[in-house]
Backbone as CSV, one residue per row, in Angstrom:
resi,resn,N_x,N_y,N_z,CA_x,CA_y,CA_z,C_x,C_y,C_z
1,UNK,-2.241,18.802,57.871,-2.733,18.523,59.229,-3.948,17.600,59.147
2,UNK,-3.863,16.461,59.847,-4.992,15.536,59.819,-6.050,15.958,60.839
3,UNK,-7.149,15.207,60.877,-8.292,15.580,61.717,-7.936,15.560,63.201
4,UNK,-7.112,14.595,63.605,-6.736,14.495,65.016,-5.886,15.693,65.418
5,UNK,-4.901,16.029,64.592,-4.041,17.170,64.890,-4.845,18.475,64.943
6,UNK,-5.791,18.618,64.005,-6.623,19.822,63.987,-7.487,19.915,65.240
7,UNK,-8.016,18.772,65.667,-8.859,18.734,66.876,-8.051,19.126,68.108
8,UNK,-6.848,18.583,68.233,-6.007,18.885,69.386,-5.595,20.356,69.374
9,UNK,-5.247,20.860,68.209,-4.874,22.274,68.105,-6.026,23.182,68.532
10,UNK,-7.228,22.850,68.093,-8.394,23.635,68.463,-8.621,23.609,69.976
11,UNK,-8.465,22.409,70.577,-8.696,22.271,72.010,-7.663,23.049,72.826
12,UNK,-6.429,23.106,72.349,-5.404,23.872,73.060,-5.729,25.372,73.065
13,UNK,-6.552,25.804,72.166,-6.940,27.217,72.086,-8.286,27.486,72.764
14,UNK,-8.883,26.434,73.321,-10.237,26.552,73.890,-10.175,27.205,75.266
15,UNK,-10.687,28.396,75.385,-10.703,29.134,76.651,-12.074,29.790,76.822
16,UNK,-13.070,29.026,77.220,-14.411,29.610,77.394,-14.398,30.678,78.480
17,UNK,-15.385,31.533,78.442,-15.489,32.595,79.437,-15.656,31.989,80.832
18,UNK,-14.916,32.536,81.775,-15.017,32.042,83.141,-16.391,32.348,83.732
19,UNK,-16.786,31.512,84.661,-18.091,31.678,85.321,-17.930,32.007,86.801
20,UNK,-16.734,32.368,87.222,-16.471,32.510,88.658,-17.252,33.668,89.259
21,UNK,-17.804,33.446,90.456,-18.548,34.499,91.157,-17.595,35.534,91.745
22,UNK,-18.126,36.697,92.063,-17.292,37.802,92.542,-16.682,37.522,93.915
23,UNK,-17.322,36.676,94.724,-16.813,36.399,96.073,-16.089,35.057,96.157
24,UNK,-15.578,34.584,95.036,-14.917,33.267,95.011,-13.769,33.194,96.017
25,UNK,-12.922,34.220,96.054,-11.793,34.214,96.978,-12.222,34.185,98.425
26,UNK,-13.212,34.990,98.769,-13.712,35.016,100.152,-14.308,33.664,100.542
27,UNK,-15.021,33.043,99.614,-15.614,31.736,99.892,-14.538,30.720,100.255
28,UNK,-13.478,30.662,99.450,-12.442,29.664,99.699,-11.596,30.019,100.915
29,UNK,-11.489,31.296,101.258,-10.815,31.660,102.507,-11.571,31.083,103.700
30,UNK,-12.901,31.135,103.651,-13.706,30.565,104.741,-13.564,29.045,104.792
31,UNK,-13.522,28.404,103.622,-13.341,26.947,103.585,-11.994,26.565,104.189
32,UNK,-10.955,27.318,103.855,-9.622,27.019,104.381,-9.588,27.133,105.904
33,UNK,-10.345,28.071,106.459,-10.402,28.197,107.911,-11.037,26.963,108.547
34,UNK,-12.055,26.423,107.882,-12.713,25.223,108.413,-11.829,23.995,108.266
35,UNK,-11.106,23.922,107.161,-10.177,22.806,106.947,-8.879,23.125,107.671
36,UNK,-8.890,22.986,108.979,-7.782,23.430,109.820,-6.475,22.732,109.457
37,UNK,-5.384,23.433,109.729,-4.060,22.853,109.468,-3.836,21.610,110.334
38,UNK,-4.354,21.634,111.553,-4.179,20.516,112.476,-5.340,19.533,112.305
39,UNK,-5.084,18.454,111.579,-6.125,17.470,111.277,-6.150,16.405,112.369
40,UNK,-7.351,16.024,112.767,-7.497,14.983,113.776,-7.774,13.635,113.118
41,UNK,-7.059,12.629,113.549,-7.217,11.296,112.964,-6.726,10.239,113.945
42,UNK,-7.134,9.006,113.698,-6.611,7.853,114.431,-6.054,6.861,113.424
43,UNK,-5.111,6.049,113.856,-4.557,4.999,112.986,-4.333,3.729,113.792
44,UNK,-4.690,2.605,113.197,-4.545,1.315,113.858,-3.964,0.308,112.891
45,UNK,-2.925,-0.376,113.317,-2.284,-1.393,112.497,-3.237,-2.565,112.288
46,UNK,-3.335,-3.049,111.037,-4.194,-4.190,110.721,-3.379,-5.241,109.988
47,UNK,-3.860,-6.472,110.013,-3.190,-7.547,109.286,-3.530,-7.465,107.802
48,UNK,-2.528,-7.743,106.980,-2.738,-7.781,105.529,-2.079,-9.032,104.984
49,UNK,-2.839,-10.123,104.866,-2.234,-11.406,104.486,-1.686,-11.441,103.062
50,UNK,-2.103,-10.502,102.203,-1.697,-10.551,100.799,-0.664,-9.493,100.430
51,UNK,-0.196,-8.716,101.407,0.658,-7.591,101.086,1.816,-7.512,102.064
52,UNK,3.042,-7.462,101.519,4.231,-7.310,102.343,4.439,-5.829,102.623
53,UNK,3.675,-5.309,103.560,3.735,-3.893,103.891,3.073,-3.677,105.241
54,UNK,3.367,-2.528,105.848,2.636,-2.116,107.045,1.339,-1.459,106.589
55,UNK,0.224,-1.960,107.095,-1.078,-1.435,106.699,-1.816,-0.936,107.940
56,UNK,-2.300,0.283,107.850,-3.047,0.887,108.949,-4.438,1.282,108.471
57,UNK,-5.400,1.119,109.337,-6.724,1.683,109.108,-6.739,3.064,109.756
58,UNK,-6.988,4.071,108.942,-6.978,5.454,109.422,-8.394,6.011,109.343
59,UNK,-8.788,6.752,110.347,-10.072,7.451,110.357,-9.775,8.927,110.592
60,UNK,-10.136,9.766,109.623,-9.844,11.195,109.651,-11.131,11.958,109.928
61,UNK,-11.040,12.986,110.730,-12.204,13.835,110.987,-12.390,14.784,109.805
62,UNK,-13.447,14.568,109.031,-13.718,15.381,107.853,-14.770,16.436,108.117
63,UNK,-15.336,16.971,107.059,-16.360,18.014,107.176,-17.677,17.435,107.674
64,UNK,-18.513,18.295,108.227,-19.892,17.969,108.586,-20.000,16.707,109.444
65,UNK,-19.153,16.630,110.470,-19.226,15.516,111.440,-19.145,14.152,110.756
66,UNK,-18.286,14.047,109.781,-18.134,12.797,109.029,-16.735,12.235,109.222
67,UNK,-16.672,10.957,109.579,-15.394,10.262,109.720,-14.998,9.650,108.381
68,UNK,-13.831,10.043,107.884,-13.342,9.551,106.593,-12.469,8.328,106.819
69,UNK,-12.837,7.223,106.184,-12.070,5.989,106.342,-11.014,5.883,105.241
70,UNK,-9.843,5.408,105.626,-8.726,5.371,104.682,-7.788,4.224,105.006
71,UNK,-7.033,3.809,103.987,-5.883,2.934,104.181,-4.630,3.806,104.195
72,UNK,-3.751,3.528,105.144,-2.425,4.152,105.154,-1.426,3.014,105.121
73,UNK,-0.559,2.996,104.113,0.336,1.868,103.888,1.772,2.332,103.722
74,UNK,2.683,1.576,104.321,4.106,1.880,104.248,4.822,0.736,103.562
75,UNK,5.742,1.032,102.638,6.474,-0.048,101.958,7.299,-0.858,102.940
76,UNK,7.511,-2.130,102.621,8.221,-3.026,103.541,9.673,-2.607,103.717
77,UNK,10.280,-2.058,102.667,11.675,-1.629,102.745,11.717,-0.121,102.975
78,UNK,11.498,0.290,104.204,11.534,1.712,104.527,12.969,2.161,104.779
79,UNK,13.250,3.378,104.373,14.552,3.970,104.648,14.514,4.645,106.022
80,UNK,15.692,5.026,106.513,15.749,5.664,107.818,15.119,7.050,107.800
81,UNK,15.244,7.749,106.672,14.702,9.092,106.595,13.224,9.040,106.199
82,UNK,12.500,10.140,106.404,11.092,10.189,105.983,10.941,9.911,104.494
83,UNK,9.799,9.318,104.124,9.584,8.879,102.749,8.449,9.672,102.097
84,UNK,8.374,9.640,100.757,7.272,10.321,100.062,5.968,9.535,100.204
85,UNK,4.855,10.243,100.017,3.535,9.627,100.134,2.648,10.075,98.977
86,UNK,1.841,9.145,98.468,0.845,9.450,97.450,-0.543,9.374,98.091
87,UNK,-1.287,10.466,98.021,-2.683,10.491,98.472,-3.555,10.187,97.258
88,UNK,-4.438,9.194,97.391,-5.211,8.698,96.254,-6.700,8.952,96.482
89,UNK,-7.319,9.587,95.467,-8.764,9.812,95.462,-9.391,8.946,94.368
90,UNK,-10.474,8.256,94.699,-11.091,7.332,93.742,-12.140,8.023,92.878
91,UNK,-12.605,7.320,91.861,-13.632,7.827,90.961,-15.023,7.737,91.568
92,UNK,-15.974,8.373,90.922,-17.351,8.475,91.436,-17.973,7.100,91.634
93,UNK,-18.607,6.898,92.750,-19.251,5.677,93.241,-18.245,4.615,93.681
94,UNK,-16.944,4.888,93.576,-15.920,3.899,93.909,-15.587,3.896,95.394
95,UNK,-14.378,3.390,95.706,-13.925,3.302,97.088,-12.407,3.273,97.114
96,UNK,-11.859,3.221,98.324,-10.415,3.117,98.499,-9.888,1.749,98.100
97,UNK,-10.792,0.789,97.881,-10.378,-0.551,97.480,-9.750,-1.322,98.616
98,UNK,-8.908,-2.270,98.261,-8.182,-3.077,99.235,-6.714,-2.645,99.246
99,UNK,-6.001,-2.912,100.325,-4.595,-2.476,100.389,-3.757,-2.947,99.203
100,UNK,-3.980,-4.183,98.768,-3.158,-4.713,97.673,-3.407,-4.004,96.345
101,UNK,-4.534,-3.286,96.225,-4.790,-2.534,94.999,-3.757,-1.439,94.772
102,UNK,-3.049,-1.069,95.829,-2.097,0.040,95.754,-0.652,-0.437,95.841
103,UNK,-0.447,-1.730,95.604,0.879,-2.324,95.771,1.922,-1.697,94.859
104,UNK,1.518,-1.275,93.655,2.496,-0.711,92.712,3.212,0.493,93.310
105,UNK,2.459,1.375,93.976,3.089,2.542,94.589,4.044,2.126,95.703
106,UNK,3.646,1.134,96.495,4.496,0.664,97.582,5.801,0.086,97.044
107,UNK,5.707,-0.666,95.948,6.902,-1.263,95.353,7.853,-0.203,94.803
108,UNK,7.308,0.967,94.478,8.150,2.053,93.967,8.671,2.950,95.086
109,UNK,8.387,2.559,96.349,8.982,3.261,97.472,8.139,4.355,98.085
110,UNK,6.868,4.472,97.661,5.988,5.488,98.222,5.112,4.895,99.334
111,UNK,4.831,5.690,100.337,3.713,5.383,101.215,2.431,5.769,100.484
112,UNK,1.309,5.239,100.933,0.022,5.507,100.280,-1.013,5.847,101.342
113,UNK,-1.798,6.898,101.076,-3.001,7.177,101.851,-4.156,7.221,100.860
114,UNK,-5.038,6.212,100.925,-6.178,6.111,100.002,-7.455,6.255,100.804
115,UNK,-8.285,7.250,100.455,-9.478,7.524,101.261,-10.757,7.099,100.533
116,UNK,-11.772,6.840,101.338,-13.130,6.643,100.824,-13.832,7.997,100.792
117,UNK,-14.256,8.430,99.620,-15.026,9.662,99.501,-16.368,9.480,100.199
118,UNK,-16.846,10.543,100.807,-18.054,10.465,101.636,-19.279,9.943,100.880
119,UNK,-19.947,9.000,101.537,-21.242,8.540,101.067,-21.241,7.610,99.873
120,UNK,-20.091,7.337,99.310,-20.075,6.568,98.057,-19.826,5.084,98.334
121,UNK,-18.966,4.439,97.558,-18.916,2.977,97.614,-18.059,2.366,98.692
122,UNK,-17.494,3.173,99.577,-16.636,2.635,100.615,-17.279,2.647,101.986
123,UNK,-16.444,2.822,103.016,-16.917,2.763,104.398,-17.325,4.125,104.963
124,UNK,-16.983,5.194,104.273,-17.257,6.528,104.797,-18.731,6.880,104.661
125,UNK,-19.318,7.357,105.756,-20.700,7.812,105.721,-20.792,9.241,105.223
126,UNK,-21.878,9.920,105.592,-22.065,11.284,105.139,-22.968,12.014,106.135
127,UNK,-22.359,12.885,106.955,-23.130,13.620,107.948,-23.623,14.969,107.458
128,UNK,-23.437,15.243,106.171,-23.860,16.538,105.630,-25.380,16.631,105.636
129,UNK,-25.941,17.700,106.199,-27.412,17.824,106.218,-27.985,17.949,104.807
130,UNK,-29.218,17.498,104.650,-29.919,17.599,103.365,-31.172,18.441,103.565
131,UNK,-31.195,19.604,102.900,-32.257,20.569,103.156,-33.302,20.629,102.055
132,UNK,-33.059,19.944,100.956,-34.023,19.962,99.838,-33.990,18.604,99.145
133,UNK,-34.912,18.392,98.215,-34.934,17.132,97.495,-33.699,16.940,96.636
134,UNK,-33.418,15.679,96.293,-32.247,15.330,95.487,-32.684,14.446,94.333
135,UNK,-31.828,14.379,93.334,-31.947,13.321,92.343,-30.980,12.213,92.750
136,UNK,-30.858,11.186,91.948,-30.006,10.047,92.313,-28.563,10.478,92.551
137,UNK,-27.858,9.697,93.369,-26.461,9.988,93.647,-26.299,11.036,94.733
138,UNK,-25.135,11.712,94.739,-24.780,12.622,95.828,-24.578,14.060,95.372
139,UNK,-24.403,14.271,94.082,-23.979,15.570,93.579,-24.972,16.685,93.906
140,UNK,-26.250,16.374,93.965,-27.249,17.428,94.190,-27.539,17.682,95.664
141,UNK,-26.806,17.040,96.552,-27.004,17.305,97.980,-26.575,18.747,98.287
142,UNK,-27.474,19.538,98.800,-27.170,20.916,99.169,-26.815,21.817,98.009
143,UNK,-27.258,21.485,96.808,-26.773,22.152,95.598,-27.323,23.565,95.408
144,UNK,-28.268,23.983,96.223,-28.841,25.319,96.048,-28.006,26.426,96.690
145,UNK,-26.956,26.036,97.421,-26.118,27.033,98.093,-24.703,26.457,98.213
146,UNK,-23.680,27.189,97.778,-22.316,26.653,97.883,-21.909,26.340,99.321
147,UNK,-22.489,27.030,100.290,-22.135,26.792,101.693,-22.653,25.454,102.197
148,UNK,-23.683,24.906,101.552,-24.250,23.617,101.982,-23.960,22.502,100.985
149,UNK,-23.202,22.794,99.935,-23.014,21.854,98.828,-22.163,20.641,99.202
150,UNK,-22.505,19.524,98.604,-21.699,18.304,98.715,-20.263,18.572,98.292
151,UNK,-20.082,19.389,97.242,-18.736,19.673,96.743,-17.904,20.408,97.788
152,UNK,-18.527,21.253,98.586,-17.784,21.955,99.636,-17.236,20.961,100.652
153,UNK,-18.085,20.033,101.081,-17.625,19.000,102.014,-16.526,18.157,101.380
154,UNK,-16.676,17.859,100.098,-15.681,17.076,99.374,-14.325,17.776,99.379
155,UNK,-14.339,19.085,99.168,-13.102,19.863,99.156,-12.405,19.816,100.512
156,UNK,-13.178,20.009,101.579,-12.598,19.961,102.921,-12.028,18.576,103.204
157,UNK,-12.771,17.539,102.843,-12.293,16.172,103.048,-10.972,15.942,102.307
158,UNK,-10.911,16.417,101.055,-9.697,16.236,100.268,-8.499,16.927,100.902
159,UNK,-8.708,18.130,101.417,-7.636,18.852,102.102,-7.231,18.134,103.389
160,UNK,-8.207,17.623,104.127,-7.899,16.900,105.367,-7.025,15.676,105.086
161,UNK,-7.297,14.979,103.978,-6.504,13.801,103.634,-5.052,14.186,103.358
162,UNK,-4.846,15.248,102.593,-3.487,15.700,102.290,-2.758,16.101,103.561
163,UNK,-3.435,16.847,104.417,-2.793,17.338,105.630,-2.569,16.215,106.642
164,UNK,-3.420,15.189,106.594,-3.181,13.991,107.407,-1.894,13.307,106.960
165,UNK,-1.718,13.147,105.654,-0.491,12.529,105.135,0.736,13.333,105.540
166,UNK,0.636,14.652,105.454,1.769,15.506,105.826,2.116,15.383,107.302
167,UNK,1.137,14.987,108.117,1.341,14.892,109.562,1.898,13.543,110.008
168,UNK,1.843,12.535,109.135,2.313,11.207,109.522,3.821,11.240,109.816
169,UNK,4.259,10.605,110.912,5.678,10.706,111.308,6.648,10.077,110.314
170,UNK,6.182,9.116,109.530,7.076,8.456,108.563,7.238,9.247,107.268
171,UNK,6.418,10.299,107.081,6.319,10.973,105.790,7.104,12.280,105.781
172,UNK,7.775,12.526,104.688,8.389,13.826,104.434,7.273,14.777,103.987
173,UNK,6.892,15.769,104.788,5.749,16.627,104.431,5.976,17.452,103.169
174,UNK,7.221,17.553,102.743,7.520,18.281,101.505,7.421,17.383,100.270
175,UNK,7.085,16.101,100.478,7.000,15.167,99.354,5.689,14.377,99.392
176,UNK,4.612,15.119,99.538,3.281,14.520,99.478,2.687,14.817,98.107
177,UNK,2.333,13.757,97.391,1.796,13.835,96.038,0.312,13.486,96.059
178,UNK,-0.429,13.912,95.033,-1.844,13.545,94.929,-2.107,12.931,93.559
179,UNK,-3.020,11.941,93.545,-3.251,11.133,92.354,-4.716,10.717,92.330
180,UNK,-5.350,10.807,91.161,-6.730,10.360,91.043,-7.213,10.416,89.615
181,UNK,-8.357,9.779,89.380,-8.947,9.745,88.042,-10.431,10.065,88.127
182,UNK,-10.951,10.715,87.093,-12.352,11.079,86.991,-12.731,11.990,88.162
183,UNK,-13.686,11.611,89.011,-13.944,12.407,90.209,-12.654,12.616,90.989
184,UNK,-11.851,11.559,91.092,-10.571,11.666,91.797,-9.635,12.658,91.139
185,UNK,-9.651,12.705,89.803,-8.830,13.679,89.097,-9.294,15.100,89.357
186,UNK,-10.614,15.295,89.426,-11.147,16.603,89.770,-10.730,17.027,91.169
187,UNK,-10.779,16.080,92.115,-10.348,16.376,93.474,-8.863,16.720,93.534
188,UNK,-8.070,16.014,92.735,-6.635,16.315,92.658,-6.419,17.775,92.278
189,UNK,-7.107,18.228,91.228,-6.940,19.609,90.779,-7.489,20.593,91.802
190,UNK,-8.595,20.238,92.449,-9.196,21.128,93.438,-8.259,21.341,94.624
191,UNK,-7.738,20.260,95.194,-6.850,20.419,96.351,-5.522,21.046,95.938
192,UNK,-5.102,20.839,94.687,-3.867,21.465,94.210,-4.015,22.983,94.115
193,UNK,-5.232,23.443,93.846,-5.495,24.882,93.807,-5.542,25.482,95.208
194,UNK,-5.805,24.634,96.222,-6.010,25.129,97.579,-4.828,24.883,98.507
195,UNK,-3.986,23.899,98.195,-2.879,23.524,99.083,-1.559,23.536,98.300
196,UNK,-0.860,24.676,98.285,0.363,24.788,97.479,1.528,23.950,97.976
197,UNK,1.416,23.389,99.199,2.516,22.565,99.718,2.564,21.176,99.082
198,UNK,1.529,20.790,98.353,1.572,19.514,97.627,2.755,19.538,96.674
199,UNK,3.491,18.440,96.628,4.722,18.414,95.827,4.429,18.366,94.334
200,UNK,3.513,17.503,93.921,3.135,17.384,92.507,1.831,16.613,92.436
201,UNK,1.150,16.700,91.288,-0.191,16.138,91.154,-0.365,15.477,89.797
202,UNK,-1.137,14.385,89.788,-1.530,13.729,88.539,-3.045,13.594,88.541
203,UNK,-3.676,14.195,87.534,-5.139,14.154,87.390,-5.482,13.464,86.083
204,UNK,-5.893,12.210,86.169,-6.299,11.475,84.977,-7.768,11.790,84.660
205,UNK,-8.045,12.046,83.388,-9.397,12.278,82.857,-10.303,12.972,83.881
206,UNK,-9.914,14.177,84.356,-10.589,14.776,85.512,-11.998,15.280,85.230
207,UNK,-12.856,15.107,86.208,-14.185,15.691,86.215,-14.112,17.037,86.942
208,UNK,-15.282,17.675,87.151,-15.382,18.940,87.876,-14.742,20.096,87.113
209,UNK,-14.661,19.987,85.794,-14.092,21.026,84.957,-15.146,21.523,83.965
210,UNK,-15.233,22.871,83.796,-16.212,23.450,82.857,-17.564,22.779,83.109
211,UNK,-18.051,22.921,84.333,-19.166,22.114,84.816,-20.492,22.445,84.133
212,UNK,-20.630,23.675,83.637,-21.861,23.991,82.919,-21.963,23.193,81.624
213,UNK,-20.839,23.068,80.908,-20.838,22.239,79.695,-21.002,20.763,80.044
214,UNK,-20.394,20.349,81.146,-20.560,18.972,81.599,-22.003,18.636,81.887
215,UNK,-22.720,19.563,82.515,-24.153,19.363,82.756,-24.915,19.216,81.446
216,UNK,-24.531,20.015,80.473,-25.271,20.063,79.214,-25.037,18.841,78.346
217,UNK,-23.792,18.327,78.302,-23.446,17.347,77.271,-22.875,16.032,77.777
218,UNK,-22.357,15.964,79.001,-21.665,14.749,79.413,-22.608,13.744,80.065
219,UNK,-22.103,12.518,80.225,-22.851,11.477,80.944,-22.217,11.238,82.309
220,UNK,-21.479,12.218,82.810,-20.794,12.095,84.093,-21.769,12.273,85.247
221,UNK,-21.221,12.362,86.449,-22.050,12.618,87.624,-22.802,13.940,87.505
222,UNK,-22.315,14.848,86.674,-23.003,16.126,86.486,-24.364,15.956,85.822
223,UNK,-24.607,14.790,85.221,-25.946,14.529,84.681,-26.986,14.514,85.808
224,UNK,-26.556,14.244,87.039,-27.469,14.309,88.181,-27.938,15.745,88.407
225,UNK,-27.013,16.702,88.252,-27.386,18.112,88.381,-28.333,18.518,87.253
226,UNK,-28.074,17.983,86.049,-28.968,18.276,84.928,-30.367,17.732,85.188
227,UNK,-30.453,16.535,85.764,-31.762,15.961,86.083,-32.456,16.769,87.172
228,UNK,-31.686,17.285,88.129,-32.257,18.121,89.188,-32.900,19.368,88.589
229,UNK,-32.189,20.008,87.654,-32.722,21.213,87.027,-33.933,20.882,86.158
230,UNK,-33.929,19.699,85.546,-35.090,19.276,84.759,-36.330,19.138,85.650
231,UNK,-36.128,18.593,86.841,-37.255,18.435,87.776,-37.653,19.768,88.419
232,UNK,-36.649,20.603,88.685,-36.889,21.870,89.382,-36.313,23.020,88.552
233,UNK,-36.907,23.327,87.402,-36.333,24.336,86.507,-36.216,25.722,87.143
234,UNK,-37.028,26.017,88.149,-36.952,27.328,88.793,-35.689,27.482,89.646
235,UNK,-34.930,26.372,89.831,-33.685,26.442,90.589,-32.447,26.457,89.682
236,UNK,-32.627,26.624,88.390,-31.491,26.537,87.468,-30.405,27.563,87.820
237,UNK,-30.779,28.784,88.088,-29.799,29.830,88.396,-28.981,29.467,89.616
238,UNK,-29.634,28.984,90.666,-28.934,28.625,91.900,-27.962,27.468,91.675
239,UNK,-28.377,26.484,90.861,-27.513,25.328,90.600,-26.247,25.761,89.870
240,UNK,-26.388,26.536,88.808,-25.212,26.994,88.069,-24.322,27.871,88.954
241,UNK,-24.930,28.685,89.784,-24.154,29.540,90.681,-23.346,28.705,91.657
242,UNK,-23.972,27.705,92.268,-23.253,26.847,93.216,-22.094,26.134,92.548
243,UNK,-22.328,25.525,91.399,-21.276,24.772,90.719,-20.099,25.656,90.336
244,UNK,-20.359,26.920,90.077,-19.275,27.816,89.638,-18.191,27.972,90.710
245,UNK,-18.534,27.793,91.973,-17.542,27.911,93.046,-16.542,26.757,93.029
246,UNK,-16.957,25.622,92.474,-16.134,24.408,92.532,-15.573,24.010,91.171
247,UNK,-15.884,24.783,90.150,-15.437,24.492,88.790,-13.931,24.739,88.697
248,UNK,-13.177,23.694,88.356,-11.720,23.820,88.279,-11.314,24.902,87.288
249,UNK,-12.107,25.100,86.260,-11.819,26.146,85.282,-11.656,27.502,85.975
250,UNK,-12.460,27.754,87.011,-12.413,29.035,87.718,-11.319,29.100,88.775
251,UNK,-10.716,27.959,89.106,-9.687,27.892,90.152,-8.306,27.563,89.598
252,UNK,-8.226,27.228,88.316,-6.983,26.713,87.730,-5.830,27.707,87.826
253,UNK,-6.140,28.989,87.837,-5.079,29.999,87.923,-4.331,29.930,89.252
254,UNK,-4.900,29.250,90.252,-4.255,29.113,91.555,-3.323,27.898,91.620
255,UNK,-3.323,27.055,90.601,-2.473,25.851,90.615,-1.078,26.239,90.134
256,UNK,-0.125,26.235,91.052,1.243,26.636,90.721,2.240,25.492,90.838
257,UNK,1.801,24.354,91.350,2.698,23.215,91.550,2.766,22.359,90.286
258,UNK,3.725,21.438,90.176,3.806,20.568,88.994,2.560,19.696,88.879
259,UNK,1.958,19.673,87.699,0.724,18.912,87.513,0.727,18.263,86.136
260,UNK,0.298,17.001,86.109,0.185,16.247,84.860,-1.266,15.818,84.688
261,UNK,-1.829,16.053,83.509,-3.233,15.777,83.225,-3.317,14.881,81.999
262,UNK,-4.277,13.944,82.021,-4.534,13.137,80.829,-5.962,13.360,80.363
263,UNK,-6.186,13.150,79.061,-7.510,13.357,78.474,-7.683,12.401,77.302
264,UNK,-8.904,11.880,77.155,-9.235,11.032,76.011,-10.179,11.773,75.082
265,UNK,-9.847,11.821,73.807,-10.671,12.574,72.863,-12.017,11.909,72.596
266,UNK,-12.159,10.628,72.984,-13.433,9.940,72.820,-14.201,9.812,74.140
267,UNK,-13.798,10.588,75.113,-14.411,10.513,76.436,-15.743,11.265,76.432
268,UNK,-16.822,10.563,76.713,-18.143,11.200,76.806,-18.547,11.461,78.258
269,UNK,-17.720,11.025,79.190,-17.984,11.273,80.606,-17.327,12.583,81.034
270,UNK,-16.026,12.663,80.858,-15.301,13.918,81.089,-14.844,14.427,79.728
271,UNK,-15.684,15.208,79.101,-15.473,15.642,77.725,-14.125,16.340,77.563
272,UNK,-13.453,16.126,76.437,-12.158,16.790,76.253,-12.245,18.305,76.355
273,UNK,-13.352,18.889,75.902,-13.492,20.348,76.034,-13.434,20.779,77.494
274,UNK,-14.032,19.993,78.386,-14.040,20.375,79.797,-12.635,20.291,80.390
275,UNK,-11.895,19.242,80.028,-10.541,19.079,80.559,-9.638,20.200,80.046
276,UNK,-9.696,20.472,78.745,-8.858,21.527,78.180,-9.235,22.894,78.742
277,UNK,-10.523,23.134,78.999,-10.951,24.419,79.542,-10.254,24.712,80.863
278,UNK,-10.060,23.669,81.678,-9.344,23.833,82.941,-7.837,23.855,82.717
279,UNK,-7.332,22.896,81.946,-5.880,22.788,81.756,-5.297,24.058,81.150
280,UNK,-5.989,24.629,80.182,-5.461,25.810,79.496,-5.319,27.011,80.415
281,UNK,-5.959,26.977,81.585,-5.877,28.099,82.521,-5.023,27.792,83.748
282,UNK,-4.445,26.605,83.818,-3.547,26.288,84.931,-2.326,27.189,84.855
283,UNK,-1.992,27.821,85.972,-0.923,28.814,85.969,0.471,28.191,85.986
284,UNK,0.591,26.962,86.462,1.905,26.352,86.650,2.697,26.284,85.345
285,UNK,3.958,26.665,85.426,4.851,26.530,84.270,5.366,25.101,84.142
286,UNK,5.019,24.273,85.144,5.483,22.879,85.161,4.305,21.928,84.949
287,UNK,3.426,22.296,84.038,2.277,21.453,83.728,2.526,20.681,82.442
288,UNK,1.875,19.524,82.334,1.979,18.730,81.107,0.650,18.042,80.854
289,UNK,0.356,17.813,79.575,-0.909,17.207,79.166,-0.630,16.032,78.242
290,UNK,-1.280,14.918,78.536,-1.134,13.698,77.739,-2.475,13.435,77.044
291,UNK,-2.490,13.572,75.717,-3.720,13.441,74.944,-3.761,12.062,74.291
292,UNK,-4.880,11.348,74.495,-5.078,10.025,73.900,-6.234,10.110,72.897
293,UNK,-5.926,10.166,71.594,-6.971,10.400,70.590,-8.078,9.363,70.576
294,UNK,-7.760,8.085,70.888,-8.756,7.025,70.743,-9.199,6.443,72.086
295,UNK,-8.890,7.144,73.159,-9.260,6.676,74.491,-10.544,7.354,74.951
296,UNK,-11.431,6.562,75.575,-12.624,7.103,76.186,-12.373,7.398,77.645
297,UNK,-13.346,7.065,78.490,-13.212,7.356,79.918,-12.542,6.173,80.607
298,UNK,-11.244,6.104,80.473,-10.474,5.007,81.064,-9.063,5.502,81.363
299,UNK,-8.373,4.735,82.190,-7.008,5.103,82.544,-6.066,4.755,81.398
300,UNK,-5.077,5.592,81.109,-4.126,5.282,80.042,-3.262,4.079,80.385
301,UNK,-2.794,3.400,79.369,-1.924,2.235,79.568,-0.645,2.673,80.293
302,UNK,-0.234,1.864,81.256,1.012,2.137,81.965,0.951,3.322,82.903
303,UNK,-0.234,3.574,83.482,-0.366,4.800,84.274,0.441,4.777,85.561
304,UNK,0.718,3.595,86.127,1.539,3.554,87.333,2.980,3.965,87.030
305,UNK,3.569,3.341,86.015,4.960,3.657,85.687,5.098,5.090,85.200
306,UNK,4.107,5.547,84.421,4.140,6.935,83.967,3.997,7.893,85.139
307,UNK,3.152,7.516,86.104,2.982,8.344,87.290,4.269,8.442,88.092
308,UNK,4.939,7.313,88.259,6.215,7.328,88.976,7.235,8.170,88.226
309,UNK,7.252,8.049,86.908,8.195,8.831,86.097,7.977,10.333,86.309
310,UNK,6.702,10.743,86.380,6.415,12.166,86.599,6.767,12.575,88.021
311,UNK,6.322,11.808,89.016,6.571,12.165,90.406,8.067,12.159,90.737
312,UNK,8.813,11.229,90.121,10.227,11.099,90.461,11.041,12.349,90.134
313,UNK,10.518,13.178,89.218,11.209,14.441,88.914,11.221,15.377,90.109
314,UNK,10.281,15.159,91.053,10.105,16.106,92.154,10.425,15.476,93.504
315,UNK,11.063,14.288,93.478,11.453,13.665,94.744,12.651,14.388,95.370
């Protein structure tokens, strides 16, 4: 057995002690009540000079009085029956991009709903109140209480996007898929734990897993939480407690739908230990893991075609 094989074998056995709080289920029951089944949104057709597709600007009512901006796109060759849709979550500080950025999915026959995560690099603002000081970025907003946390709003927004896609008249609600990388991959796993009607999920190099270790060792967005604790060491207990509610490791047992995860063994942003800690506890019997020994924090080669290959099993 070479060093790579030994490393992968060790990671497959990595199951750190869970950090979940005793009221985790009650907390998420309350979140689900706020993320109502009936999502409110508007859609307006826009011109897209570079894309042979129907493109709509969608605005979804998200958490904390925040309007979530999104692209909703339909392939030019639509069938008479409802079609599948891929909901796309972007990485930290990113955005929904431009409509043509999602052309590959359209060419493969999927509709696309790509949202701007609140407050980051797109058009979506952030109405979440801020009750204490923050470090750079968004992760430490409301971090002293899970009820006021940025991650809570993020979860509701992610659920609203999925349920918006399911409500679109052109979409088969039984064939809504979710796709994302890094922060987006973490959101994919989070909404998959909360919304079992999702058909299948792909989480590339996901964040939001084994978050205490991520704070300690990674250079991801969780380094913002580490800096917060460095500035305010008397709040360390509250920070770890809040993060435990959103740690995919503590929610993975609720993921029962088909899910595909990728991980890079050289990733210093989303450490392989954090990804395996969550993946090893996913309950789904239809899960798969793609390990890239020499890949860092980047998307694997051919991720569109590989994504279609995985999703097509569940069409």
